[in-house]
C-alpha positions as CSV (number, residue, x, y, z in Angstrom):
1,M,5.4,-33.5,147.8
2,E,6.7,-31.9,150.8
3,P,8.8,-28.7,150.2
4,S,11.9,-29.8,152.2
5,K,12.2,-33.1,149.6
6,A,10.9,-30.4,146.5
7,R,14.9,-29.1,146.6
8,S,16.5,-29.6,143.1
9,A,20.0,-30.6,142.8
10,A,21.3,-27.2,142.6
11,G,19.7,-26.5,145.8
12,I,21.4,-29.0,147.5
13,A,25.0,-28.2,146.0
14,A,24.3,-24.7,147.4
15,L,23.4,-26.2,151.0
16,L,26.7,-28.3,150.5
17,L,28.6,-25.6,149.7
18,G,27.6,-23.3,152.4
19,L,28.5,-25.8,155.3
20,S,31.2,-25.2,157.9
21,C,32.2,-26.8,161.0
22,G,34.4,-23.3,161.4
23,N,36.1,-20.1,159.8
24,Q,39.4,-20.5,158.1
25,G,42.3,-18.6,159.0
26,S,41.0,-17.7,162.7
27,P,42.6,-19.4,165.5
28,G,40.3,-22.2,167.0
29,S,38.8,-22.8,163.4
30,N,38.9,-26.3,161.7
31,S,38.6,-24.5,158.6
32,T,36.2,-26.6,157.2
33,G,33.1,-26.5,154.6
34,I,33.2,-27.3,150.8
35,D,34.3,-24.3,148.5
36,P,35.5,-25.9,145.3
37,G,34.7,-22.8,143.6
38,A,36.0,-19.8,145.8
39,A,38.3,-17.6,144.1
40,V,41.9,-18.5,144.0
41,S,44.4,-16.9,146.6
42,T,47.6,-16.2,145.0
43,V,50.4,-14.3,146.2
44,A,53.4,-12.6,145.0
45,L,55.7,-15.8,143.5
46,P,58.6,-16.0,145.6
47,D,62.2,-16.7,144.1
48,V,62.6,-20.6,144.5
49,E,64.6,-22.8,142.7
50,L,65.2,-26.2,143.8
51,T,67.8,-29.5,142.2
52,E,65.2,-31.7,144.2
53,L,61.4,-31.6,145.0
54,N,60.2,-33.3,147.9
55,D,57.5,-31.9,150.6
56,K,59.8,-30.8,153.1
57,L,61.8,-28.9,150.7
58,V,59.4,-27.6,148.9
59,L,57.2,-26.3,152.2
60,E,60.8,-24.8,153.3
61,A,61.1,-22.9,150.5
62,L,58.0,-21.4,150.6
63,F,57.8,-20.7,153.8
64,P,61.2,-20.0,155.1
65,Q,60.6,-18.4,158.1
66,A,58.4,-21.3,159.4
67,T,59.4,-24.1,161.8
68,F,57.8,-27.7,160.5
69,V,57.4,-30.6,163.0
70,A,57.0,-34.1,161.4
71,N,54.5,-36.0,162.5
72,G,54.3,-39.0,160.5
73,P,53.8,-38.0,156.7
74,V,52.3,-34.4,157.7
75,Y,53.9,-31.6,159.3
76,S,52.3,-29.2,162.0
77,W,53.5,-25.6,161.7
78,I,52.2,-21.8,162.7
79,P,51.7,-19.9,159.3
80,D,50.4,-15.9,159.0
81,P,46.8,-16.2,159.9
82,E,45.8,-13.4,157.3
83,M,47.0,-16.6,154.7
84,G,43.6,-18.4,154.8
85,L,44.8,-21.7,156.2
86,P,42.9,-23.7,158.9
87,L,44.2,-23.0,162.4
88,D,43.6,-24.6,165.6
89,A,43.4,-23.1,169.1
90,H,46.9,-22.1,169.4
91,G,47.2,-20.5,165.9
92,S,49.2,-24.1,163.8
93,T,47.7,-25.7,160.9
94,T,48.8,-29.4,159.5
95,T,49.9,-29.7,156.3
96,G,51.0,-32.9,154.4
97,L,51.2,-33.5,150.3
98,L,48.2,-35.2,148.6
99,T,49.7,-35.6,145.5
100,T,52.0,-34.4,142.7
101,L,50.7,-34.2,139.6
102,V,53.3,-34.5,136.5
103,G,53.4,-33.3,133.4
104,P,55.9,-32.8,130.3
105,D,59.0,-30.2,132.1
106,L,56.2,-29.6,134.9
107,K,55.1,-30.7,138.7
108,A,52.5,-29.6,140.8
109,L,52.9,-30.4,144.3
110,V,49.3,-30.2,146.0
111,F,49.2,-29.9,149.7
112,E,46.4,-30.1,152.1
113,S,46.1,-28.4,155.4
114,F,43.7,-28.7,158.0
115,A,43.6,-28.1,161.8
116,P,42.9,-31.2,164.4
117,G,40.3,-31.6,166.5
118,A,40.2,-31.7,170.1
119,D,40.8,-35.2,170.1
120,G,44.1,-34.2,167.7
121,R,42.5,-36.0,164.8
122,R,41.4,-34.9,161.3
123,P,38.2,-33.5,161.6
124,T,35.8,-36.0,159.2
125,C,32.2,-34.5,159.2
126,H,30.1,-34.7,156.2
127,A,31.0,-30.9,155.2
128,C,34.7,-31.0,156.6
129,A,37.4,-30.5,153.9
130,P,41.1,-29.6,153.7
131,M,42.4,-26.6,152.4
132,L,44.3,-27.2,149.3
133,S,47.6,-25.1,148.5
134,V,49.3,-25.6,144.8
135,A,52.7,-25.2,143.9
136,V,53.5,-25.2,140.2
137,F,57.5,-25.9,139.1
138,K,59.0,-26.4,135.7
139,G,62.2,-27.9,135.0
140,A,64.3,-29.3,132.0
141,K,66.9,-32.4,131.9
142,N,69.7,-31.8,134.4
143,R,68.3,-28.4,135.4
144,P,66.6,-27.1,138.3
145,W,63.1,-26.9,139.2
146,R,61.7,-23.1,139.3
147,L,58.5,-22.0,141.2
148,T,56.4,-20.6,138.2
149,A,52.9,-20.3,140.2
150,W,51.9,-20.7,143.9
151,A,48.3,-20.5,145.8
152,P,48.8,-20.9,149.4
153,A,44.9,-21.3,149.8
154,F,44.0,-22.4,146.8
155,A,40.2,-23.9,147.2
156,R,38.6,-26.2,150.2
157,H,37.6,-29.1,148.5
158,G,36.3,-32.2,149.4
159,Q,34.0,-33.8,151.8
160,N,34.2,-36.4,155.1
161,G,38.0,-34.9,155.8
162,K,39.2,-35.8,152.7
163,A,39.9,-33.9,149.5
164,G,38.3,-34.8,146.2
165,D,39.4,-36.0,142.9
166,L,42.3,-34.6,141.3
167,R,44.2,-35.0,138.0
168,I,46.4,-33.3,135.4
169,L,45.2,-32.8,132.0
170,T,46.5,-31.5,128.4
171,L,44.5,-28.3,128.0
172,G,46.1,-27.4,124.8
173,K,49.6,-27.0,122.8
174,D,52.4,-27.2,125.2
175,R,49.8,-26.4,127.9
176,Q,48.9,-28.4,131.1
177,A,45.5,-28.1,133.5
178,M,44.4,-29.2,136.8
179,E,40.9,-30.9,137.6
180,L,39.2,-30.9,140.8
181,S,36.1,-33.0,140.9
182,M,33.8,-33.6,143.3
183,T,30.0,-35.3,143.6
184,Y,28.0,-34.1,146.6
185,R,25.4,-36.2,148.1
186,A,22.7,-35.4,150.8
187,A,19.2,-35.8,151.5
188,G,18.9,-38.2,148.6
189,Q,20.0,-35.7,145.9
190,G,23.1,-35.2,144.6
191,S,25.2,-32.6,142.8
192,G,29.1,-32.8,140.9
193,R,31.1,-30.8,139.2
194,A,34.4,-30.3,137.7
195,D,36.5,-27.5,137.7
196,I,39.8,-27.1,135.2
197,Y,42.7,-24.5,136.0
198,D,45.5,-23.7,134.0
199,L,48.8,-24.8,135.7
200,T,50.4,-21.6,134.1
201,D,49.0,-19.1,136.1
202,L,46.2,-21.6,138.5
203,N,43.2,-19.5,136.6
204,K,40.3,-21.4,136.7
205,V,39.0,-21.6,133.1
206,L,36.0,-23.8,132.8
207,S,33.4,-25.1,135.4
208,V,31.1,-28.3,134.4
209,D,28.3,-29.5,135.8
210,T,28.8,-33.1,135.8
211,Y,26.1,-34.6,137.8
212,S,22.4,-33.9,139.2
213,S,19.9,-36.1,140.6
214,F,16.7,-35.7,142.6
215,D,13.3,-37.3,143.0
216,H,9.8,-35.8,142.5
217,M,6.6,-36.7,143.2
218,A,3.6,-35.8,140.9
219,G,0.2,-37.4,141.2
220,G,1.6,-40.2,143.1
221,K,4.1,-40.9,140.5
222,L,8.0,-41.1,141.4
223,L,9.8,-38.8,138.8
224,R,13.6,-39.4,138.7
225,H,15.8,-36.4,137.8
226,E,19.5,-37.8,136.5
227,L,21.8,-36.2,134.6
228,K,25.4,-36.8,133.6
229,T,28.0,-34.6,131.8
230,T,31.1,-35.9,130.0
231,F,34.0,-33.7,128.6
232,S,36.9,-34.0,126.3
233,F,39.5,-31.7,125.1
234,L,39.9,-31.6,121.2
235,P,43.4,-31.8,120.4
236,S,44.9,-29.1,117.6
237,E,47.5,-27.1,117.4
238,K,45.6,-24.0,119.6
239,S,47.1,-23.0,122.6
240,H,43.9,-23.8,124.3
241,F,42.2,-26.9,123.0
242,D,38.5,-26.8,122.3
243,V,36.4,-29.1,124.2
244,E,33.2,-30.7,123.9
245,L,30.5,-31.5,126.6
246,H,28.3,-34.6,126.6
247,T,24.9,-34.6,128.6
248,K,23.1,-38.0,128.7
249,G,20.3,-38.8,130.8
250,H,16.5,-37.7,132.3
251,R,15.4,-33.9,133.2
252,V,12.4,-33.5,135.7
253,D,10.6,-30.0,135.6
254,M,9.2,-30.0,138.8
255,Q,6.8,-26.9,137.8
256,A,5.0,-28.8,134.5
257,N,5.3,-32.4,136.6
258,T,7.0,-34.0,133.4
259,R,10.4,-36.0,132.6
260,T,12.1,-35.6,129.3
261,A,15.1,-37.4,127.9
262,V,18.2,-35.3,127.0
263,E,21.0,-36.0,125.3
264,K,23.0,-33.3,124.0
265,R,26.5,-32.3,123.1
266,V,27.9,-29.0,123.2
267,R,31.5,-27.6,122.0
268,M,33.1,-24.7,123.7
269,S,36.4,-22.3,123.0
270,Y,38.7,-20.5,124.8
271,D,38.2,-17.0,124.3
272,G,41.7,-15.3,126.0
273,T,40.4,-15.8,129.6
274,K,38.1,-18.6,129.8
275,Y,35.8,-21.5,127.8
276,V,32.5,-20.1,126.3
277,V,29.9,-22.2,124.1
278,V,30.3,-21.7,120.1
279,N,27.6,-23.7,119.1
């Protein structure tokens, strides 16, 4: 087997995570690449309270010094370069509302920002990914929405110019979480991951390798490695539910040239900062 084809799915994931078409936060860059594991960039929480939540109202409240120029569903504006958002040659970025995650008395607005290319369009290379910004608001019936968590440069996440998958989860009793997930493929190999963030403070509490695949030739025989992992939170009275991981598939050992069936379940509990294995 050629060395270039012997890379594991983990190696491909590392390659994908390192790809970039530019440097974020500097004029003339596209701020592209895939970086879902980067540390969340949080800032001092501004005092924001709104009776209505829509994209422009929220952006103007979060960036009161900025001027937003509408271009269809997105806005062009000039952010502070230190913020870490993707900038074009003129120091501006383009931002739009990607989705709003809704939970009990909670709304998380997820924005995506990108720097258009020379043709004025969104970059769409394989490693191109928008920068996500997350603003979490809490409110009650007939009361204003108050900003409770804010990360202007949350993570670069996605590929081909588009963001990955997002959904809201019940993390614990009266506690919600956001899941960012993506499966990456290159050179016939793949790697998937899901990152779970507590919407109370936007801290990452759990990361799950959800998929891995690659082919390995041994003695003229093709061995296919493929593992899939799903997870589910187990409801209880805890502030953070326990979570069960279920892994199934076949694991290839490239040193021993073997392929073994795998099926296992792992339980994890929250230790105060993150989830750890308990069995």
